[in-house]
N, C-alpha and C positions, 0 to 999 in steps of 0.2 A: 300235834293236831292231826286228826285223821283226815284223809282226803274225802271229798264229797263223792258219793257213788251216784253215777248217772243211771237212771232206769234204762233198761234194755229197750232198744227200738223194736217196734212191732210192725209186721207187714200190714199195709192197708191198700185198698183199691180206691183211687179217687175217680169219681165220675160225676156227671151232671145230676143235679137234683131232679127228681121226678115228683109229680103230685102226691104219690104214695109216701114219699119221704117226709112230707111237711110235718106230720105229728112227731116223728122221731127227731127232726131238726129242732122243733120247739122244745122238746124234752132235753136234748143235749144243750141247747142254748140256755135254758132255764137253769140247768145244773151247773154250767160253766160260770154263770154270772150270779149265782144264788147269794143272797145276803139275808140274814134273819129278819131284817126290817122291811124287806121287799119281797112279798110273796110271788109276784110276777115281775122279773127283771125287765127294765125298759128295753133291753135288746130283743126280747121276745116280741113285744109290741111293735118295735121298729121293723123287725122282719115281716110281720104281718102287714104293716102299712106299705113297706117297700114292694111287696109282691103285687100290690094292687095299683101301683103308680106307673107312669110312662117310663120312668128311669130304670125299671127292673130289666136286667139283662139275663135271661134264663141260661144262656150259654156260659155265664160267669157265676152261676150259683152251683157250688160243688159240695159233694158230701164225701166223707172218708168212711169206708166200710171196713169193719174188722174181718178177720179170717172166718168169722161165723156169719158174715153178712149183715151185721148190726151197724147202724149209723153211729159213729163215735165222734164225728167232727163235721164242721160245716164252715164254709167261707162264701162270701158273696161280694161281688163288685157291682156297683150300680152307676148309672150315667151321671156324671158331673160335668162341669164346664169351667173354662177360664174365658170370661167374656162369652162369646158365642161358639168358641172352639170346644168340641167334645173331648172329654177325658173320662177317667173312671176313679171312683172312690172305693177303697177296700174296707169292708167291715159291715157287720161284725164278723169276727173270727171266733169260733167256738169249738172247744174240745172238751168232751166229757171229763170230769175230774179223774175218773179211774184210768184214763188213757193219756193224761197230760205228762209231759217230759219224756215222751217215747217216740218223738219224731212225727206225730200226726199233724201238728200245726205246721211244721216245716214242709211236709209233703203238700198240704193244702195251699200254702202261700206260693211255693214254687210252681205248682200246677196252675194257680190263678194267674200268676205273672206270665207263664208261658202261653196260656190261652189268650190273655189280653194282648200279648205281643203278636200272636198269630192272627188276631182279629184286626191288627193295624192300629191299636190304641197308642197314643203318644206317651202316656205315662199313667202310673197308678199313684194316687194320693191316699194318705191315711193319717189318723190320729192314733199314736201309740208310742210305746217305749223305744227310744233310740237304741238302747242296748239290745233289745230283742230284734227289732226290724232292720238294724244296721247289717246284720248277717245276710240279708237278701239284697243288699245294695241300695236300700233306702237312705236318703240324705235329707237334711233339713231343707224344707221347701224353698227357702229363700236362696239357697245355692243355685236354684234354677230360675229365680225371679218369680216364683209362685208364692202368693201370699195366702195365709190361712184365712178361713172365714171369720175367725176370731183371733186377732193378733196376740192375745194372751196365751195361746197355745204354744207359741215359741218353737223350740226345737222338737216338740212332740208332734208337730204337723210335718209330715215327711212325704217325699216324692221319690219314686223309682222310675227313672227315664227308661223308655223302651225304644225299640228300633226306629219307630216312626216319629220319635221326639224331634221337634223343631225348636232350637234354642231361642228363636224369636217369640215363641209362645210364652207370654208373661202376663201376670195379673193376678186377680183374686180368684181362688178356686171356690166354686159353689157346689155343695152337695145336692143330692136329690131332695126334693121338697119335704118328705117325711122327717129328714134329719132336723129340719127347722122347728117342727111342731111336736115331735114325740119326746 
């Protein structure tokens, strides 16, 4: 059996999203989540809705730029809560298919985690693959006493504790309102 070859990592610059990036972010997100039966993936609509709500955190909306200055990836964290205590939810994370498996997602998530930590956030929550997000230190949310908005999510709802995390913070995590209706 031949070993799997990993695509070569590519240099990217991670920076805050600007208004001029929005069309490119939509294009990248649509390409990343494209399915033949869904002309406009729900993640594109979700991003549009998140940008107009009070939970939008512009300092945690990040783009990855290729060496040619093209947007090739995007990640966003928005305001969530456990009870009345603020926290953040990560997602969607999008990398254009032509740039996947090259370290772009890795760079985006590490940057988002570092920025959230620098802003004094207690933790970052997300719904995603434990195999993928475990490399960033995410663990099943119940390890921290945090319950998913939907208990059926099980091990896929994960938390990454940050410097300001208080172990006494426990309860049900609530995402930004657009997650409920989109």
